N, C-alpha and C positions, 0 to 999 in steps of 0.2 A: 694682069697679074701684079705688075709693079704698082699700079694705082690702089689696087686691093691692100697691098703690104703697106703702102704709105698711109692710107686710111687707118688700118689697124694700129700702126705704130703711133700715130697721132692720138687716137682714142686711148690707147695705153698710157701715153705720157700725160694726157689730161687726167685720166683716172688716178695715176700716181699722184699728180699735183694736188688733185682734189682731196685725196686720201691724206697726203702729207699735211695739207693745210687743216683738215679737220682734226687731225692728231695734234697739231701744234696749238689748235684752239681748245682743246680738251672736250671734243664732241663726244657724247655718249649715245646720240642718235644719229640717224642718217641725214646728212645735210639737205635742205630743201632749197630749190631756187627761189629767189624773191622776185616775183614778177615786176616787170617795169623798172628794174634796177640795173640793167646791163649785165654784169657779171658777179652780182652779189647772191651770197648764200647765207642760210642761218641754220642753226643746230641748237640742241639743248646740251647743257654742260652738267656736271655732277652736282652743282649747287642748285640746279633747276633754272638757272638763267639762261637766256638765249645769247649765243654768240653769233655775231655777223662778221662775215668776211668776204673779201674778193678773190676770185681765181682768174688771174690774168689769161687772156685768150679764150675764155669761156664765154659762150653765147647764152648759156642757160638751158633749162628744160632737159633735153635728151640725155646728154652724158652726165648731168648732175646726179651724184649719188653719195659722196661723202667728201667732207672737207671742213677746215675751220682756221681762221685767223681774225684778228680784231679788225672791225670795221672802223674803229676809231681813228686808225692810222691813215685810212683813205679819206682824202679830202673830196669834197663834192657833196652830192645829194644824201639825204638820210632816208632810210626806207620809210614808206608811209606808215602811219600808226606807231612810229617810234616815239616813246615818251619824251616830251619836251618840258623845260622848266623855264618859267618866265624870268626876265632879267633881275627883277627886284628880288625874287626868292633866291636866286643864285647868288646875288650880292650879299644877302643876308647870311646864307650859308658860308660864303667866303669870309665874311666879318667874323662869325663865330669860330671858324676854323683858325683864322689868324689870332683870335683872342686866346684859344686854347694853346696853339703853339707858342704864343708869347708867354703865357703862364708857365707852361712846361719848360721853356728856356730859362725863365727867371729861377724856378726851382732847381734845375739842373746846374746853373751857373753858381748857386748857393751851395749846393751839394759838392760841386767841384772845389770851390774855396774852402770848404770844411776838409775835404779829402786832402788838399795840398797842405793844409796846416797840420793835419795829423801826420802826413808823410814827411813833412820838414826837410824837403830836398833829399830824402833817402837817409837821414840821420836822426830819427826820432829817438828821444830818450827811452832807454830800455825800461820795461816795467820790472817791478821787484822780481817776479817769478822768472823773467828772462835773463837776469844778471848771472844766474847759474847755469842756465841752458841757452847757449848762443844759437842752437838750431831754431828754437821757438822765436827768438828775436829775428832771424833771417826770414823765417816763415811770415812773421807779422809784417816785415818790410815788403815782402813780395805781394802780400795781400793788399797793403796800402797803395803799392805802385799800380796794381791791377785796377783798383777803385779809381785812382786818379785818371788811368787811361780810358776806362769806360766812361766816366763823366765828360772827359775831353771829346771822346767820340760822339756822345749824346749831344753835347753842345753844338758840335760841328754840323751834325745831322739836322738838328732842329733849326740852325741858322740857314742851312741849305733850303729846307722845306719852307721857311718863312719867306726867303727870297723868291720861291717859286709860286707863292700864293699871289693871285691877281690883285 
């Protein structure tokens, strides 16, 4: 009786883990065991793409019913039939990505410089219609400060992306 209870609780724990993994991966179909891959499963996502994930402690087949987590995080073998990109093609893609990010960074830095000039360290000259209405002036200063902040964040994010490109 104790052995049966232990077996049942292990199967339930595995099922919950598989279900949780499937939910994390955004599965919309029942996960399928990928044969010859140890404990790898795959399922379809909303976008129609396949999501591959590992379920620790799973041996595949029998208990496999539902799960989902990214296989990219798992080091080791890639499932057979998984699309591969040759190194020259990938290098070309990385070069294009680097170029696009560099162009975007240059544009954002230019926009940041312009925004800072308009903001004038928080004391831009009031426009004629703002001289009579201080609330309009304060609203414009707030908008200018927000523009500077947005461009600063964009520059920071682009620099971070560029640093991550191989």
